[in-house]
C-alpha positions in Angstrom: -48.1 23.1 -35.8 -45.1 25.6 -34.9 -46.9 25.9 -30.8 -46.7 22.0 -30.9 -43.1 21.5 -31.7 -42.0 24.3 -29.7 -44.1 22.4 -26.7 -42.6 19.4 -27.4 -39.2 20.7 -27.4 -39.6 22.4 -24.2 -40.7 18.9 -22.4 -37.7 17.4 -24.0 -35.1 19.9 -22.5 -36.7 19.5 -19.1 -35.5 16.4 -18.4 -31.9 17.3 -19.2 -32.2 20.2 -16.6 -30.2 18.1 -13.7 -27.6 16.8 -16.4 -24.4 18.0 -16.6 -21.4 17.8 -18.9 -17.7 16.5 -17.0 -16.5 15.2 -13.8 -19.5 13.9 -11.2 -17.3 13.8 -7.8 -18.5 12.2 -4.6 -21.1 14.5 -2.6 -18.6 14.8 0.6 -15.9 16.2 -1.9 -18.2 18.3 -3.7 -16.4 21.6 -2.5 -13.0 20.3 -3.4 -11.4 21.8 -6.6 -7.8 21.5 -6.2 -5.6 18.9 -4.6 -2.0 19.3 -3.1 -0.2 16.0 -3.3 3.2 16.1 -1.3 6.0 13.1 -1.5 4.5 10.1 0.3 6.3 8.3 3.0 7.8 5.2 2.7 7.4 2.8 5.3 9.1 0.0 2.9 12.7 -1.5 2.6 12.7 -0.2 -1.4 14.6 2.7 -1.8 13.3 5.9 -3.8 10.4 4.4 -4.3 8.0 7.1 -2.6 9.0 9.6 -5.6 7.9 7.0 -8.3 4.9 6.3 -6.8 3.9 10.2 -6.1 4.6 11.4 -9.6 2.4 8.6 -10.8 -0.3 9.8 -8.8 0.0 13.3 -9.8 0.2 12.2 -13.4 -3.0 10.2 -12.8 -4.8 12.9 -11.0 -3.8 15.2 -14.1 -5.0 12.5 -16.7 -8.5 12.2 -15.1 -9.0 15.7 -14.7 -11.5 16.1 -11.7 -9.3 18.0 -9.9 -6.8 20.7 -10.4 -3.2 19.9 -8.9 -1.9 22.7 -7.0 1.0 24.2 -4.4 -0.2 23.5 -0.8 -1.1 27.1 0.1 -3.5 27.2 -2.8 -5.3 23.8 -2.1 -8.9 22.7 -1.2 -7.3 19.5 0.2 -4.0 17.8 0.8 -3.4 14.0 -0.4 -1.1 12.2 2.1 -0.1 9.1 1.2 2.2 6.2 3.1 3.5 3.4 0.8 2.7 0.5 3.2 4.0 -2.6 1.7 5.3 -4.3 -1.4 5.1 -8.1 -1.4 6.3 -10.7 -4.0 4.5 -14.1 -4.2 5.0 -16.8 -6.2 2.2 -17.3 -9.3 3.8 -20.1 -11.4 6.4 -22.5 -10.4 8.8 -24.8 -12.9 7.5 -28.1 -14.2 8.5 -31.0 -11.8 10.3 -28.6 -9.4 7.8 -26.7 -7.0 10.5 -24.8 -5.2 11.7 -23.0 -8.0 9.6 -20.0 -9.6 9.0 -19.1 -13.2 6.4 -16.1 -12.4 5.9 -14.2 -9.8 3.0 -11.3 -8.6 3.9 -7.9 -7.2 1.4 -5.7 -4.9 2.2 -2.7 -3.9 0.1 -1.0 -0.8 -0.7 2.6 0.0 -2.5 4.0 3.0 -3.8 7.7 1.8 -5.6 10.4 3.6 -7.0 13.7 1.8 -7.8 16.5 4.4 -9.0 19.7 3.6 -7.8 22.8 4.0 -9.0 23.6 8.1 -7.5 19.7 8.7 -10.7 17.7 8.7 -10.1 14.3 7.2 -12.3 14.2 4.0 -11.9 10.7 2.9 -9.1 8.1 4.2 -8.8 4.3 2.4 -5.9 2.5 1.1 -5.1 1.4 -2.7 -3.3 -1.4 -3.8 -1.1 -2.0 -7.2 -0.8 -5.6 -9.0 1.6 -7.0 -11.7 3.2 -10.0 -12.6 6.6 -10.7 -13.8 8.6 -13.8 -15.5 12.2 -14.3 -13.8 15.3 -14.1 -15.5 19.0 -14.7 -14.0 18.2 -11.9 -11.6 15.0 -11.4 -9.6 15.7 -8.2 -8.0 16.3 -6.2 -11.6 12.9 -7.9 -12.7 11.4 -6.9 -9.5 12.6 -3.1 -10.1 11.6 -3.1 -13.6 7.6 -4.3 -12.8 7.6 -1.6 -10.0 6.3 1.2 -12.8 3.5 -1.4 -14.0 2.0 -2.0 -9.8 2.6 1.8 -9.7 0.4 2.5 -12.7 -2.4 -0.1 -11.4 -2.1 1.6 -7.8 -2.2 5.1 -9.3 -5.3 4.4 -11.2 -6.9 2.6 -8.3 -6.4 5.5 -5.7 -7.6 8.3 -8.0 -10.8 6.1 -8.9 -11.6 5.8 -5.5 -10.9 9.7 -5.2 -12.8 11.1 -8.2 -15.6 8.1 -8.3 -16.0 7.4 -4.7 -15.3 4.0 -5.3 
């Protein structure tokens, strides 16, 4: 009885040999454990947005836990980013007046590349974060208040692309 139980137990454990708990990185990033994230470049006309985007991406990487954030000299790879566009498009207009807008959609686009210690590109892609906001008396202030929400969405998508491969 004990021998058959031990045999069944061993056979059941054999199915678990390839399984492991923790982050499952894409195969091409299997050797990357630490990442450095210098301040992104800003190619838009919105001042000081690069610090907000960089900090949000770092916080999202820390929350994800797949990669550890370190200084550039200790990193296995470096994440370089460029904020390429911030666009505001009308989403909802006033009833009876199609020229007046009550809600805007805000999109924030970033081009990024992950470069290995040897200078070789490991990954390169784009990520877009979106949000919407309603218009009050000052559209510029409303847009400025919506930027952190779009940035969080962008950071979630960017880190998902890096840590999960899609």
